[in-house]
N, C-alpha and C positions, 0 to 999 in steps of 0.2 A: 266389280269395283265396290259397289254398294255393300256387297256381302262382306268384303274385307273391312270396310269402315265400321260396320255393325260389330264385327268380332273385336276390333280394337277398342271401340266404345265399351263393350261388355267387359273386356279385360281391365280397362281403367277403372270402371265402377267396382269391379270385384276387388281390385287392389285397394281402392279407397275404403271399402267396407272393412277389409281385413285390418287396415291401419287404424281405423276408428275403434274396432273391437280390441286391438292390442292396447291402445291408449286408455280405453275404459277399464280394461283388466288391470293395467299397471296402477291406475289411480285408486281403484277399489282395494287391491291387495295392499297398497301402501297404507291406506287408512285403517285397514284391519290390523296391520302390524303395529301401528301407532297405538291403537286402542288396546291391544294385548299388552303392550309395554306399560300401560297405566293400570293394569289389573293384577291382583294377587290371588292366591288361593286361601280359602279359610280352612279351619281345622278338619272339615269334612271333604276337602279337596274340591270345593265348589269355588267358581270365580266370583269375587266380590269386588266392589268399587274400591278405588285407591284411597278414598277418604276414610276407609275403615282401618282400625289398628291392626298391625301385624303381630301375631303371636311370636314372642321372642324365643320360645322353646323350639327345638329343631328335631322332630322325629325323623326317621329315615325317609318317610314318604312326603315330607313337607319341604318347601323352599327355605333356604337359610336366610335369616334377616341380616343383611349386610350394612345396616345403618351404623354409622360410626358414633362412638361416645367420647365426649371430652373428659379424659381422666382427671384433668385438673379441677373439674367441677364436682368430682365424686368426693364425698366426705372422707376425711382421714380416719383410718381404723385405729382405735385405741388398742394398746397392748392389753391382752386379756389377763385375767388373774393367774392363769397357768404360766404365762410368759414372765410375769413379775415374780412368781414363786421361784422360777429357775434362776432369775437374776439374784434373788435373795440367797438361794442355796450356794451359788458360786461365790457370793460375797462372804458368806459365813465361813466357808473353807479357808479363804485367804485371810480373813480377819482373825480366825482362830489358830493360824499356823505362823509361827515366828521363832526366832532364836536370837540370843544376845550376840552371837558371833557375826550375824548379818545386820546387827544394830537395828533389829525389828523393821527391816526394810519392807516386809510384806504389808505392814499396816501403813507405813509412810506412802507406799505406792497406791494404796486404796483411797487416798484422799480425793482423787478425781471422781470417785464413785460415791462420795459422801456429800450431803447438803452442806451449806456453809456453816450452819450451827453444829452439825456433827463433826465437821472438820476441826472446828475450834475445840470441841470436847475431846477429840482424839489427841490433841497436843498434850493435854494434861494426863490422859490415859497412858500415853507413851512415856511421859516423865515418871509416872508412878511405877510402870513396869521396869524401866531401867534402874530405878532406885531400889525396887524390891528384889530384883534378880542380879544386882551388881556383884555380890558375893566376892569370891577371891579370883574372879576372872575365868573360872571353869565354865565349860559349855552348859548352856541351859536352852532347851527348845521345846516347842509344842507342835504336834502334828494333829490336824483336824480334818475329818471327813464328814461331809453332809450325808446323812442316811435317808432322811425323809423330811417333808415339810407340810405344813397345814396353813391354809389361808384363813385367818380369823375374821378379817374384814377387808373389803376392797371397794373403793369408790373412785372410778375413773373420772367422774365429773370434778370432784374436789382434788383428785390427784393424790390420794392417800391410801395406804394399805398397811395391815398388820399381819405379820407372818411369823410362825414359830418353826424353827428348824431343829430337828433332833440330830445331834452330831455324835461321832465316836472319836475320842481324843486319846493321845498318848504323850505323856510327859517324859522328857529325857534330861537327866542331870548328870554332868560329868560323863562317864562312859556307861552309865546304867540307865536302861530304858524301863520305865514303869509299866504297869498293867494298863490295858485299855479301859476306858471308862466312858459312859454316856453322859452327855450334858446338853441341856436345851438352851437355845439362843432365841430370844425374841427380838425381831427386827421390825422397826417402824419404817416404812418406805414412803417417800414423798417425791412428787414430780417437780423437778426444778429445771427450768430452761427446756422443757419438753422431754426430759430424760428422767427415768426412774432411778432414784438414788436412795442410799441408806440415810435415815434421818435420826435414828437412835438405835442403840444395841444394848441388850441386857442379858448377861449369862445367868442361868439358874444356879443358885448356890447348892 
């Protein structure tokens, strides 16, 4: 009988030790996991403290930085000189293409791409064109293609730029189309209401 009691006591102690060992193992492993979550790798693959900065570049053997950035706090990017040059070239083609049969609608439609001062100037420019080409009612038109452009000055802070555009033009009167000729247009651009617009235009004589 005593023999059986000793065996039961030994079994109970063994089970208690196993339970204690399992609890200790569980606590230790949990702490290690929490510690690892607070660690990152440096550029050499070494573990560093979480208080150190994470390199935002992501080589193949490095952990990706998943920190989120607030886009609304990023500075707005100004349109660069190349973008403004393209706007000027597009404007030049439409500004230099018109006909009396369409009542110079191309230039009228461009007013939304002109600053207030140029829009006012364009009113007189249109009156002069209509008066000069009134004739006997026969067709008169001009086709213009922008060939190249050069940015003479560009100041995104002040919102001004000066650009010259080399164009190729063809004049048609009646049923006769004239020869192609090259003509340079100088455009002064200005930022109005956050949009780049034409502020003045001058054709080379």
